[in-house]
C-alpha positions as CSV (number, residue, x, y, z in Angstrom):
1,X,17.7,124.7,-108.6
2,X,21.2,124.0,-107.4
3,X,23.2,121.8,-109.7
4,X,26.7,120.1,-109.5
5,X,28.4,119.4,-112.8
6,X,31.2,116.8,-112.6
7,X,33.5,116.9,-115.7
8,X,37.2,116.2,-116.0
9,X,37.6,117.9,-119.3
10,X,38.5,121.5,-118.5
11,X,37.3,122.9,-121.9
12,X,33.9,121.2,-121.5
13,X,33.6,122.4,-117.9
14,X,34.4,126.0,-118.9
15,X,32.0,125.8,-121.8
16,X,29.2,124.7,-119.6
17,X,29.9,127.4,-117.0
18,X,29.7,130.1,-119.7
19,X,26.6,128.6,-121.3
20,X,24.7,128.5,-118.0
21,X,25.3,132.2,-117.3
22,X,22.2,132.8,-119.4
23,X,20.1,130.6,-117.2
24,X,19.7,132.5,-114.0
25,X,17.2,130.0,-112.6
26,X,20.0,127.5,-112.1
27,X,22.8,127.8,-109.6
28,X,25.7,125.9,-111.2
29,X,28.9,124.6,-109.5
30,X,31.5,122.6,-111.4
31,X,33.9,120.0,-110.1
32,X,36.9,118.5,-112.0
33,X,36.6,115.0,-110.5
34,X,34.2,112.8,-108.7
35,X,36.4,112.7,-105.6
36,X,36.5,116.5,-105.5
37,X,32.7,116.6,-105.8
38,X,32.2,114.1,-103.0
39,X,34.2,116.3,-100.6
40,X,32.0,119.3,-101.3
41,X,28.5,118.1,-102.0
42,X,25.9,118.8,-99.4
43,X,22.1,118.6,-98.9
44,X,21.5,121.9,-100.8
45,X,22.1,120.3,-104.2
46,X,19.1,119.2,-106.2
47,X,20.8,117.5,-109.2
48,X,24.1,116.0,-110.2
49,X,25.3,116.0,-113.9
50,X,28.3,113.8,-114.4
51,X,30.5,112.4,-117.1
52,X,31.0,108.6,-117.0
53,X,34.6,108.3,-118.2
54,X,36.8,110.0,-115.7
55,X,40.2,109.1,-114.1
56,X,40.5,107.7,-110.5
57,X,36.7,107.4,-110.0
58,X,34.5,107.0,-113.0
59,X,30.8,108.2,-113.2
60,X,29.4,104.8,-112.3
61,X,31.5,104.4,-109.2
62,X,30.6,108.0,-108.3
63,X,26.9,107.3,-108.6
64,X,27.3,104.3,-106.4
65,X,29.0,106.5,-103.8
66,X,26.1,108.9,-103.9
67,X,23.9,106.0,-102.8
68,X,20.7,107.5,-104.2
69,X,21.0,110.7,-102.3
70,X,20.8,112.9,-105.4
71,X,19.1,112.7,-108.8
72,X,21.6,112.2,-111.6
73,X,21.9,113.0,-115.3
74,X,24.8,111.4,-117.2
75,X,26.7,112.9,-120.1
76,X,29.3,110.9,-122.0
77,X,30.9,110.7,-125.4
78,X,31.8,107.0,-125.6
79,X,29.8,104.9,-123.1
80,X,28.9,101.4,-124.1
81,X,25.3,100.2,-124.0
82,X,26.2,98.1,-121.0
83,X,27.4,101.1,-119.1
84,X,24.2,103.0,-120.0
85,X,22.0,100.2,-118.8
86,X,24.0,99.9,-115.6
87,X,23.5,103.6,-114.9
88,X,19.8,103.3,-115.5
89,X,19.7,100.5,-112.9
90,X,21.4,102.9,-110.5
91,X,18.5,105.3,-110.9
92,X,20.0,107.8,-113.4
93,X,17.2,110.0,-114.7
94,X,18.6,110.9,-118.1
95,X,21.5,110.0,-120.4
96,X,23.0,112.5,-122.9
97,X,25.5,111.6,-125.6
98,X,28.2,114.1,-126.4
99,X,28.3,116.3,-128.3
100,X,25.0,117.9,-127.4
101,X,23.9,121.5,-127.5
102,X,23.2,123.4,-124.3
103,X,19.4,123.5,-125.1
104,X,19.2,119.7,-124.9
105,X,20.9,119.7,-121.5
106,X,18.7,122.5,-120.3
107,X,15.6,120.7,-121.4
108,X,16.7,117.6,-119.5
109,X,17.3,119.7,-116.4
110,X,13.9,121.4,-116.7
111,X,12.2,118.0,-117.0
112,X,13.9,116.9,-113.8
113,X,13.1,120.2,-112.1
114,X,9.4,119.8,-112.9
115,X,9.4,116.2,-111.5
116,X,11.1,117.4,-108.3
117,X,8.6,120.2,-107.8
118,X,5.7,117.8,-108.2
119,X,7.3,115.4,-105.8
120,X,8.0,118.1,-103.2
121,X,4.3,119.2,-103.5
122,X,3.2,115.7,-103.0
123,X,5.4,115.3,-99.9
124,X,3.9,118.5,-98.4
125,X,0.4,117.2,-99.0
126,X,1.4,113.8,-97.6
127,X,3.0,115.4,-94.6
128,X,-0.2,117.3,-93.9
129,X,-2.6,114.4,-94.5
130,X,-0.6,111.4,-93.5
131,X,-1.0,111.9,-89.8
132,X,-2.9,108.8,-88.8
133,X,-6.1,110.5,-89.7
134,X,-8.1,109.1,-92.6
135,X,-9.7,112.4,-93.6
136,X,-9.3,116.1,-93.2
137,X,-11.8,119.0,-92.8
138,X,-11.8,122.5,-91.5
139,X,-13.1,121.4,-88.1
140,X,-10.3,118.8,-87.9
141,X,-7.7,121.3,-89.1
142,X,-8.6,123.7,-86.2
143,X,-7.9,120.9,-83.7
144,X,-4.7,119.9,-85.4
145,X,-3.5,123.5,-85.3
146,X,-3.8,123.4,-81.5
147,X,-2.1,120.0,-81.4
148,X,0.8,121.3,-83.5
149,X,1.4,124.1,-81.1
150,X,1.1,121.9,-78.0
151,X,3.2,119.0,-79.2
152,X,6.4,121.1,-79.2
153,X,6.0,121.6,-75.4
154,X,5.8,119.3,-72.4
155,X,2.5,120.8,-71.3
156,X,-0.2,118.3,-70.2
157,X,-3.0,118.0,-72.8
158,X,-6.6,117.0,-72.1
159,X,-8.4,115.7,-75.1
160,X,-12.2,116.2,-75.0
161,X,-14.8,114.7,-77.2
162,X,-17.4,112.0,-77.8
163,X,-16.5,108.3,-77.8
164,X,-15.1,107.3,-81.2
165,X,-13.9,110.7,-82.4
166,X,-10.2,109.7,-82.5
167,X,-8.8,110.8,-79.2
168,X,-6.0,108.1,-79.2
169,X,-5.2,109.0,-82.8
170,X,-4.7,112.6,-81.6
171,X,-2.6,111.4,-78.7
172,X,-0.4,109.4,-81.0
173,X,-0.1,112.4,-83.4
174,X,1.0,114.7,-80.5
175,X,3.6,112.1,-79.4
176,X,5.0,111.5,-82.9
177,X,5.4,115.2,-83.6
178,X,7.0,116.0,-80.2
179,X,10.6,116.0,-79.1
180,X,9.8,112.7,-77.3
181,X,8.9,110.9,-80.6
182,X,11.7,108.4,-80.3
183,X,10.8,107.4,-76.8
184,X,7.8,105.2,-75.8
185,X,4.2,106.0,-76.3
186,X,2.1,104.1,-73.7
187,X,-1.7,104.1,-73.7
188,X,-3.8,102.9,-70.8
189,X,-7.6,102.9,-70.6
190,X,-8.9,103.6,-67.1
191,X,-12.3,102.2,-67.9
192,X,-10.8,98.9,-69.0
193,X,-9.0,98.1,-65.8
194,X,-10.6,97.0,-62.5
195,X,-10.4,99.7,-59.9
196,X,-8.3,97.5,-57.6
197,X,-5.6,97.1,-60.3
198,X,-5.3,100.6,-61.6
199,X,-2.7,101.7,-59.0
200,X,-0.4,98.7,-59.6
201,X,-0.8,99.1,-63.4
202,X,0.2,102.8,-63.2
203,X,3.0,102.6,-60.6
204,X,4.1,99.0,-60.7
205,X,4.8,96.7,-57.7
206,X,7.6,94.8,-56.0
207,X,7.6,91.0,-55.5
208,X,5.5,90.2,-52.5
209,X,3.6,93.5,-52.5
210,X,0.3,91.5,-52.5
211,X,-0.7,87.8,-52.8
212,X,-0.3,87.4,-56.5
213,X,2.9,89.5,-56.8
214,X,5.2,86.6,-57.5
215,X,7.7,88.9,-59.2
216,X,8.4,92.7,-59.5
217,X,6.7,94.6,-62.3
218,X,7.3,98.1,-63.7
219,X,4.3,100.3,-64.0
220,X,3.2,102.2,-67.0
221,X,4.9,105.4,-65.8
222,X,8.3,103.6,-65.8
223,X,7.6,102.0,-69.1
224,X,6.8,105.4,-70.7
225,X,9.8,107.2,-69.1
226,X,11.2,109.8,-71.5
227,X,8.1,109.5,-73.7
228,X,4.3,110.0,-73.5
229,X,1.7,108.4,-71.3
230,X,-1.8,108.5,-72.6
231,X,-4.5,108.2,-69.9
232,X,-7.7,107.4,-71.7
233,X,-11.1,107.8,-70.0
234,X,-9.4,109.7,-67.2
235,X,-12.8,110.5,-65.6
236,X,-13.1,106.8,-64.7
237,X,-10.0,106.8,-62.4
238,X,-10.9,106.0,-58.8
239,X,-10.7,109.1,-56.5
240,X,-8.1,107.3,-54.3
241,X,-5.7,106.8,-57.2
242,X,-6.2,110.3,-58.3
243,X,-4.3,111.6,-55.3
244,X,-1.3,109.4,-56.1
245,X,-1.4,110.4,-59.8
246,X,-1.3,114.1,-58.7
247,X,1.7,113.5,-56.5
248,X,3.5,111.6,-59.3
249,X,2.9,114.6,-61.6
250,X,4.0,117.2,-59.0
251,X,7.0,115.3,-57.7
252,X,8.0,113.7,-61.1
253,X,8.5,110.4,-59.3
254,X,6.6,107.2,-58.6
255,X,6.8,104.5,-56.0
256,X,6.0,100.9,-56.7
257,X,3.6,99.2,-54.4
258,X,5.5,97.5,-51.7
259,X,8.6,99.7,-52.1
260,X,10.0,102.5,-50.0
261,X,12.1,103.8,-52.9
262,X,11.0,106.5,-55.3
263,X,11.8,106.3,-59.0
264,X,12.3,109.6,-60.9
265,X,10.2,109.8,-64.1
266,X,10.1,112.2,-67.0
267,X,6.8,111.6,-68.7
268,X,4.5,113.8,-70.8
269,X,0.9,113.3,-69.9
270,X,-1.9,113.3,-72.5
271,X,-5.3,112.4,-71.1
272,X,-8.7,112.0,-72.6
273,X,-12.3,111.9,-71.5
274,X,-15.8,111.9,-73.0
275,X,-17.2,112.7,-69.5
276,X,-18.0,116.1,-68.1
277,X,-15.2,116.5,-65.5
278,X,-16.7,119.7,-64.2
279,X,-19.8,117.8,-63.2
280,X,-17.6,115.0,-61.6
281,X,-15.7,117.6,-59.6
282,X,-19.0,119.0,-58.2
283,X,-20.1,115.5,-57.4
284,X,-16.8,114.8,-55.6
285,X,-15.8,112.1,-58.1
286,X,-12.8,114.0,-59.6
287,X,-10.2,116.1,-57.9
288,X,-10.2,119.7,-58.9
289,X,-6.4,120.1,-58.4
290,X,-5.7,117.1,-60.7
291,X,-8.1,118.5,-63.3
292,X,-6.1,121.7,-63.5
293,X,-2.8,119.8,-63.6
294,X,-4.1,117.7,-66.6
295,X,-5.9,120.5,-68.3
296,X,-3.1,122.9,-69.2
297,X,-4.1,122.7,-72.8
298,X,-7.7,121.5,-73.5
299,X,-8.3,120.2,-77.0
300,X,-11.8,119.7,-78.1
301,X,-12.2,117.1,-80.9
302,X,-15.4,117.8,-82.9
303,X,-17.8,114.9,-83.5
304,X,-18.0,113.4,-87.0
305,X,-21.4,115.0,-87.7
306,X,-19.5,118.4,-87.5
307,X,-16.8,117.1,-89.9
308,X,-19.0,116.2,-92.9
309,X,-16.1,116.7,-95.3
310,X,-14.4,113.7,-93.8
311,X,-17.2,111.2,-94.0
312,X,-16.6,110.1,-97.5
313,X,-12.8,110.5,-97.2
314,X,-12.8,108.1,-94.2
315,X,-15.4,105.7,-95.8
316,X,-13.4,105.4,-99.0
317,X,-10.1,105.0,-97.3
318,X,-11.5,102.4,-95.1
319,X,-13.1,100.6,-98.0
320,X,-9.8,100.5,-99.9
321,X,-8.0,99.2,-96.8
322,X,-10.7,96.5,-96.3
323,X,-10.5,95.3,-99.9
324,X,-6.8,94.9,-99.6
325,X,-7.1,93.3,-96.2
326,X,-9.6,90.7,-97.4
327,X,-8.1,90.3,-100.9
328,X,-11.3,91.6,-102.6
329,X,-11.5,93.4,-105.9
330,X,-11.7,97.1,-105.2
331,X,-15.3,98.1,-104.4
332,X,-17.1,101.4,-104.7
333,X,-20.1,103.0,-103.0
334,X,-23.3,103.6,-105.0
335,X,-24.6,107.2,-105.1
336,X,-27.5,106.1,-102.8
337,X,-25.0,104.7,-100.3
338,X,-23.0,107.9,-100.4
339,X,-26.1,109.9,-99.7
340,X,-27.0,107.7,-96.7
341,X,-23.5,107.9,-95.3
342,X,-23.6,111.7,-95.5
343,X,-27.2,111.9,-94.0
344,X,-26.5,109.7,-91.0
345,X,-25.7,111.4,-87.7
346,X,-22.9,109.0,-86.6
347,X,-23.4,108.9,-82.8
348,X,-20.5,106.5,-82.6
349,X,-18.4,108.8,-84.7
350,X,-15.3,107.5,-86.7
351,X,-15.3,104.2,-84.8
352,X,-18.9,103.5,-85.9
353,X,-18.2,104.6,-89.5
354,X,-15.2,102.3,-89.8
355,X,-17.3,99.4,-88.4
356,X,-20.2,100.1,-90.8
357,X,-17.9,100.2,-93.9
358,X,-16.1,97.0,-92.9
359,X,-19.3,95.1,-92.5
360,X,-20.6,96.4,-95.8
361,X,-17.3,95.5,-97.5
362,X,-17.7,91.9,-96.4
363,X,-21.4,91.4,-96.9
364,X,-22.1,93.3,-100.1
365,X,-22.4,91.3,-103.3
366,X,-20.5,92.5,-106.4
367,X,-18.1,95.5,-106.5
368,X,-20.7,98.2,-105.8
369,X,-21.9,98.7,-102.2
370,X,-25.6,99.5,-102.3
371,X,-27.3,101.6,-99.7
372,X,-29.1,98.6,-98.1
373,X,-25.7,96.9,-97.5
374,X,-24.9,99.7,-95.0
375,X,-27.9,98.7,-92.8
376,X,-28.2,102.3,-91.5
377,X,-32.0,102.1,-91.4
378,X,-31.8,100.0,-88.3
379,X,-29.6,102.6,-86.7
380,X,-32.3,105.3,-87.0
381,X,-31.5,107.0,-90.3
C-alpha cells in the first residue's frame, strides 16, 4: 500500500518516517505541505494521511482539492467538532486525535487497506460479470474468451447460434471492449426490413433517387462510420445486395442510391445468423466470397440448454429487475419452480426465459412464484 503523509510539523513528520520503517508492507512518502503534495501526488497512491491545521492550505481545503480521488485519514491535535464533521462530509475515512501512538495509526491504515482490497476484488468480479450478460457459465466463458481476443482487432466476426442466445448482446460486448467503443454501434436486422429497402437502408440515398426520396438520407454504414455495424440475420440478405455489401467491405467505401460519388467508410463488421450459411451457399442463396469476408472469426454461442449454470442466474436477475420495474415487493421462486426452470429445454433460449419470468412476475399471487405460474407444461416440459 502506497501512502502519502502530509504534515507541516517536521518533528512529527520525521517521527512517522522512522516509525514506519518497521512496517515494510507500507510504502510511505511524506510532504511538508498540502501544496507540495498536490504537485507530486499521482495515481499510484492508495491513501492520504493529512493534518488539518497547516499554513497556506489547510487539510480541509486540501481534501477539497483532492476531489474524492484518494481515500483520506485525518490526524490533528486541535480540530473543532465542526471541522471534524466537515471532513466526514468530504468522505474522510478516519479521524485521529493527536497525540496517538503508531499502533493506532497502523490499525487505521490496515482497516482502510482491508476495505480497499475488498473493493478491488468486487470491481474485478463486476468487470467480469457486468458485461451485459445476466449470467455466467463455463460454456459462456469459452465464447467470451474468443470475443475478448477478437474485440481488440478489426477482424470481421460472425456470431453463430440459435435464435435468442444473445447474439446482439455479444455484438454490443465486442464493440464496447474494442478501440471503437466511443464511436457508434449500429444494429440492423436483415429479416426485419423488406428486401426492396435493404439497399437504401445500408447505403443511403440522395434526394430524388426514387419516388419517395424527398430528401437525402445517410445509410447505416455512414451512421456507423468509425464504429461497429452489426448485421443481424445476415443469411436473410438478398443475393443482389450481397454483391454490393462485398464491394463496400473490399473497397471500404459506399455509394448512396442516386449518387455518383463514393463515401469512404471505416466500419468494423459483426454479423450474426441462426441459419446454416454453408447450406445457403450450396443452394445459391449466399455468396461464398462474402461468407469468407464475414467469417474471419467465427464465434459459436451455445444454447441455454448447454449453459445450465446460467438458468437460475438469469431467472433471478430478471425477476429482480421486473419487481423493480413494476414496483412489486421482491419475489422469489419456489423450489418446485426452480426445478421446472432447470428441467425445461428452452428452445427459445434466453429470450424465452426472460419472457417466461416476466409473465410469472406479473401473474403470480404473493411473493413466491409457484411452478404453475411458469406455465411451462403448455410448452412441453
